[in-house]
C-alpha positions in Angstrom: 5.0 -1.0 4.5 4.8 -2.9 1.2 6.1 0.0 -0.8 9.2 0.4 1.3 9.9 -3.3 1.2 9.4 -3.4 -2.6 11.8 -0.5 -3.2 14.4 -1.9 -0.8 14.3 -5.2 -2.7 15.0 -3.2 -5.8 18.2 -1.9 -4.2 16.9 1.6 -3.3 18.0 2.8 0.1 17.6 6.6 0.0 14.0 7.6 0.6 12.1 10.9 0.4 8.6 10.5 1.9 6.1 13.3 1.1 3.6 13.7 4.0 0.5 15.8 4.6 -2.1 15.8 7.4 -1.2 12.2 8.4 2.5 13.1 9.0 2.6 12.0 12.7 1.1 8.6 11.9 3.5 8.0 8.9 6.5 9.1 10.8 5.6 6.9 13.8 5.2 3.9 11.6 8.3 4.4 9.4 10.7 6.2 11.8 14.2 6.7 10.4 13.9 3.6 8.2 16.7 1.8 10.0 14.7 -1.4 10.5 14.8 -1.8 6.7 18.3 -0.5 6.3 17.2 2.7 4.5 17.6 6.5 5.0 14.5 8.5 5.2 13.9 12.2 4.8 10.3 13.6 5.3 9.0 16.3 3.0 5.9 18.2 4.1 3.2 19.0 1.5 1.1 21.7 3.1 -2.0 20.9 1.1 -3.1 18.2 -1.4 -1.7 20.1 -4.4 -1.2 17.1 -6.6 1.4 14.4 -7.4 3.4 16.7 -9.6 3.7 19.2 -6.8 5.1 16.4 -4.6 7.8 15.9 -7.3 8.4 19.6 -7.3 9.0 19.9 -3.5 11.4 16.9 -3.7 13.6 18.5 -6.5 16.2 20.1 -4.2 16.7 16.8 -2.4 17.2 14.7 -5.5 20.4 16.3 -6.7 19.5 15.6 -10.4 19.6 11.8 -9.8 17.0 9.5 -11.4 14.4 8.2 -9.0 11.3 6.0 -8.5 8.0 7.7 -7.5 5.9 5.1 -5.7 2.4 5.9 -4.4 2.1 4.3 -1.0 -1.4 2.8 -1.6 -0.3 0.6 -4.6 0.5 -3.1 -4.4 2.1 -5.0 -7.3 2.8 -8.7 -7.6 6.5 -9.2 -7.8 7.5 -5.7 -6.7 9.4 -3.2 -8.8 12.9 -4.6 -9.1 12.5 -5.7 -12.7 11.2 -2.2 -13.7 14.1 -0.5 -11.9 16.6 -2.8 -13.7 15.0 -2.0 -17.1 15.1 1.7 -16.4 18.8 1.6 -15.6 19.5 -0.4 -18.7 17.4 1.5 -21.3 17.8 5.0 -19.7 14.5 6.6 -20.9 13.5 10.0 -19.6 10.5 8.3 -17.9 9.2 4.8 -17.6 5.5 4.3 -16.7 3.7 1.2 -15.7 0.3 0.4 -17.1 -2.4 -2.1 -16.3 -5.6 -3.0 -18.1 -8.7 -2.2 -16.0 -12.4 -2.4 -16.5 -13.0 1.0 -14.9 -10.4 3.3 -16.4 -12.3 6.4 -15.6 -11.1 6.0 -12.0 -7.4 6.4 -13.0 -4.9 8.3 -15.0 -5.1 6.7 -18.5 -2.5 6.3 -21.3 -3.2 6.2 -25.0 -0.6 4.3 -27.1 0.1 4.3 -30.8 2.5 1.7 -32.2 3.7 1.0 -28.7 4.5 4.7 -28.0 2.8 7.0 -25.5 0.9 9.7 -27.4 -1.6 11.0 -24.7 -2.2 10.8 -21.0 -5.3 12.1 -19.2 -6.3 12.1 -15.5 -9.6 10.3 -14.6 -11.3 10.9 -18.0 -15.1 10.6 -18.3 -14.6 8.8 -21.6 -11.2 7.0 -21.3 -9.2 6.7 -24.6 -8.1 3.2 -23.6 -8.3 0.7 -20.7 -4.6 1.2 -19.8 -4.5 2.7 -16.3 -1.4 4.3 -14.9 -0.1 2.2 -12.1 1.1 4.4 -9.2 4.8 3.7 -9.8 6.9 5.9 -12.1 10.6 6.1 -12.9 12.0 9.5 -13.9 15.3 11.3 -14.7 15.8 15.0 -14.1 13.7 16.0 -17.1 10.5 15.6 -15.0 11.4 18.6 -12.9 11.5 20.8 -16.1 8.1 19.5 -17.0 6.6 20.2 -13.5 7.8 23.8 -13.6 5.8 24.6 -16.8 2.5 22.8 -16.3 -0.6 24.5 -14.9 -3.1 23.3 -12.2 -5.9 21.1 -13.5 -9.6 21.7 -13.0 -9.1 20.0 -9.6 -6.6 22.7 -8.7 -3.8 20.2 -8.6 -0.6 19.8 -10.5 -1.2 16.4 -12.2 1.6 14.0 -12.8 -0.2 12.9 -16.0 0.2 16.5 -17.3 3.9 16.5 -16.4 4.5 13.2 -18.3 2.4 14.5 -21.2 4.7 17.5 -21.3 7.7 15.2 -21.7 5.9 13.5 -24.6 5.1 16.8 -26.2 8.8 17.9 -25.9 9.8 14.7 -27.6 11.5 13.1 -24.6 11.4 9.3 -24.3 8.5 8.0 -22.2 8.7 4.2 -22.1 5.4 2.3 -21.3 5.5 -1.1 -19.6 2.4 -3.3 -19.2 2.2 -5.0 -15.8 1.5 -8.7 -16.3 0.7 -9.7 -12.8 -1.9 -8.3 -10.5 -2.0 -4.7 -9.3 -4.2 -3.1 -6.7 -4.8 0.5 -5.9 -5.9 0.2 -2.3 -8.0 3.4 -2.2 -11.1 1.7 -0.9 -11.7 -0.8 2.0 -12.6 -3.6 -0.3 -9.4 -3.0 -2.3 -7.3 -3.3 0.9 -9.0 -6.6 1.7 -8.3 -7.9 -1.8 -4.7 -6.8 -1.7 -4.3 -8.5 1.7 -5.6 -11.7 0.2 -3.3 -11.5 -2.8 -0.3 -10.8 -0.6 -1.1 -13.5 1.9 -1.3 -16.0 -1.0 2.5 -15.4 -1.5 3.8 -15.9 2.1 6.0 -18.7 3.4 5.2 -20.2 6.8 7.4 -19.2 9.7 6.8 -19.4 13.4 9.0 -17.3 15.7 6.6 -17.0 18.6 5.3 -19.5 21.2 2.5 -21.9 20.3 0.8 -23.7 23.2 -2.1 -26.2 23.0 -3.1 -24.8 19.6 -3.6 -26.0 16.1 -1.9 -24.3 13.1 -2.7 -25.3 9.5 -1.8 -23.9 6.1 0.7 -21.1 5.7 1.0 -19.3 9.0 3.6 -16.7 9.9 3.9 -15.7 13.6 6.2 -13.0 14.8 8.7 -13.1 17.7 7.3 -12.6 21.2 3.8 -13.6 20.2 1.9 -16.2 22.2 -0.8 -18.4 20.7 -2.6 -20.3 23.4 -5.6 -22.8 23.0 -6.4 -21.4 19.6 -6.9 -22.5 16.0 -5.1 -20.6 13.2 -5.9 -21.5 9.6 -3.6 -19.9 7.0 -2.8 -18.0 5.1 -2.4 -15.8 8.2 0.2 -13.3 9.4 0.4 -12.4 13.1 2.9 -9.7 14.0 5.3 -9.5 17.0 4.3 -9.2 20.6 0.7 -10.4 20.2 -1.4 -12.5 22.5 -3.9 -14.9 20.8 -5.9 -16.8 23.4 -8.9 -19.1 23.1 -9.4 -17.7 19.6 -10.0 -18.7 16.0 -7.9 -16.9 13.4 -9.2 -17.8 9.9 -7.8 -17.6 6.4 -6.7 -14.3 4.9 -6.2 -12.5 8.2 -3.3 -10.1 8.9 -2.8 -9.0 12.5 -0.3 -6.3 13.3 2.2 -6.1 16.2 1.1 -5.9 19.9 -2.5 -7.0 19.3 -4.6 -9.1 21.7 -7.3 -11.4 20.5 -9.1 -13.3 23.3 -12.2 -15.5 23.1 -13.0 -14.3 19.6 -13.1 -15.3 15.9 -11.5 -13.3 13.1 -11.4 -14.1 9.4 -10.6 -12.3 6.1 -9.7 -9.1 7.9 -6.8 -6.6 8.5 -6.1 -5.7 12.1 -3.5 -3.0 12.6 -1.1 -2.8 15.5 -2.2 -2.3 19.1 -5.8 -3.6 18.7 -7.7 -5.5 21.3 -10.5 -7.9 20.3 -12.0 -9.3 23.6 -14.6 -12.0 23.7 -16.7 -10.6 20.8 -19.6 -13.0 20.4 -19.7 -13.1 16.6 -17.0 -13.8 14.0 -15.3 -10.7 12.7 -15.2 -11.1 8.9 -14.3 -8.8 6.0 -13.3 -6.0 8.4 -10.6 -3.4 8.7 -9.5 -2.2 12.2 -7.1 0.8 12.5 -4.3 1.2 15.1 -5.3 0.9 18.7 -8.9 -0.1 18.2 -10.6 -1.8 21.2 -13.4 -4.1 20.2 -15.3 -5.7 23.0 -18.6 -7.4 23.6 -21.5 -5.5 25.2 -23.8 -7.4 27.6 -26.4 -8.2 24.9 -25.4 -10.7 22.2 -24.7 -9.3 18.7 -26.2 -10.8 15.6 -23.8 -9.7 12.8 -21.0 -7.4 12.3 -18.8 -5.8 9.5 -16.6 -2.9 10.5 -14.2 -0.3 9.2 -12.7 1.5 12.2 -10.1 4.2 12.2 -7.1 4.7 14.4 -7.6 4.8 18.2 -11.3 3.8 17.8 -13.3 2.1 20.5 -16.5 0.1 19.8 -19.0 -1.7 21.9 -20.9 -4.4 20.2 -24.6 -4.4 21.0 
């Protein structure tokens, strides 16, 4: 939900969320947006036809207004409020965010000359620079004109880089902005864990649940309705609402979603989504990702080591 919170902090309250095969999961997680004080309209993309195609299907709902395009798997330190403010003040046709990366071939890449954007290319084999396009873009109505004239790439998709390049070729103003803080594209499990560590480093402690015969240290955030009993929690840690943590160790850099139950187990440096159960697992869960509704329990034989990436509604027996 980081992207929603970042946009809300920037003063944006009207959302269009483009969804595909995971529409039910996204809609269940976000709902109507009322918990953030936003309005949400869902737009269905029938196939992965590219980011520019996502812009195209949103055109009728934008009413010619400027907008922010935020790819949901991106995390930026400090959010996007400053970029939105700059866009409103300078009024370019597009504002793109860039970050220096060592592996630019994984991203859309920008080439600048005298501070101006001259070329953009999507996932080049030989990148023209180390300036990766961060997955946050600010556009006015000109982008819809560009999307209508570009052709599908070799991947069969309408690329947002091609649409922005079209704006450059037409002489419209495309303003680059170099991101100074950290940025993570969480496309891989290790990126999710690193983004989790970076975000947890910024939290302030707050305990709204019940803590009984337990030890808390460091920056710990515990949600309302959660019970922590006979456990040790060493921050930075976030535990959501309605959880039960009993006879457990929750180590640094762990995020636990709502309605989870951890009993007789140790968890550290992991992301546990809502509705999970970790019950008396006889080894520390470390560097792991657990999807929604995962049940992780110990089999009769004692396990030796474990590292997991489990999808939604999974069930695993540790042997």
